N, C-alpha and C positions, 0 to 999 in steps of 0.2 A: 504494500500500500504506500501511496505517496504521503509525505508529511501533511498533516492536517486532515487526513481522512479519518472517519470516525467509525465506531461500531455500527452506527446507523447506516453508513455507506456500505459496510460489509454485509449488513443484514439485508439491505435492499438488493444488492447484487446477488446474494445467496437465494433470496426469494424469487428473483427472476430466473435463476438457474434451476430452482425447484420446479417452477412452472414449466420450463422447457423440458426438464427430466420427465415429469409425469404426463407430458403431452403425448408420449408414445407408450402404449400399453406394455409392450415387451420390456422397454427400458424401465418403466415404473415398477414392473414386477421384479426385475433384476435388482433394483434399488431396495425394495422391501426384503428380498431374499438376502442380500448382502449386508444390510444394516440390522436386520432383525426387527425392524419396525413393522407394525401392522398399519393398514389404512386408517384405522381409528387413531392410532398413535400419531401418525403423520398429520392428520387433520387437527388434532387437539394440541400438538406441540410444534407446529410448523414454524412458529416464531422464536423458538428457543435456540440460543446460540449453539448448543451441543447438537441439536438435530440439523441445523443448517450447516454446521461444520461437517457432519457426517455426509450430507448430500454432496457438498463440495469435494470431500474426500473420495466419495464414490466416483465422481466425475474424473477426479485426478488420477484414479487408479486405472482408467482406460482412456489413454490420450486422445483417440479419435472422438470420443464423446466430449472430452474437455474442450477440444478445439472447436468442434461443431457447436457446442453450447455457447462458447464465447462469441463466435461469429454471429449466432442467432440473436443474442441479446445485446450485441454491439459493444462487447468488451474484449479483453485480451485474456488468454489462458493464464498468464502470470498474475493478472488481477484476481482471478478466481482462486488461485493458490494462496495469494496474500490475504484474501478475505477469509479463507479457511483458517489460516494461521491466526488471524486477529480474533475470529470467533472462538477458536479453541482457548484463547487467553481471557475471553470475556467472563 
C-alpha cells in the first residue's frame, strides 16, 4: 500500500475482489472449499478484516485469478497483496 492508504482503502479493495470472486460459481465454490467458510459465514462476516484477508489470500494463491481480478476491478495485483497484508494486521 502507498503511504496514506488506510484500512478502509484495503477493505474497499478487498470487497471489490470478493464481489469479483463470487461472481463465478466455480471460483466461489473453490473459495469456500479452500477457506472453510460457508455461504452463511461469508454473508455474515464479509466485512471482517480476517475474512477479507482470506479472500485476498485465496486470490494470491492462484496468480491467474489474482491478475484477472485486479484487471477487472481496475487495480494492480501488488495492491491486492498489500491490502491482504494490511488487513491481516488490522
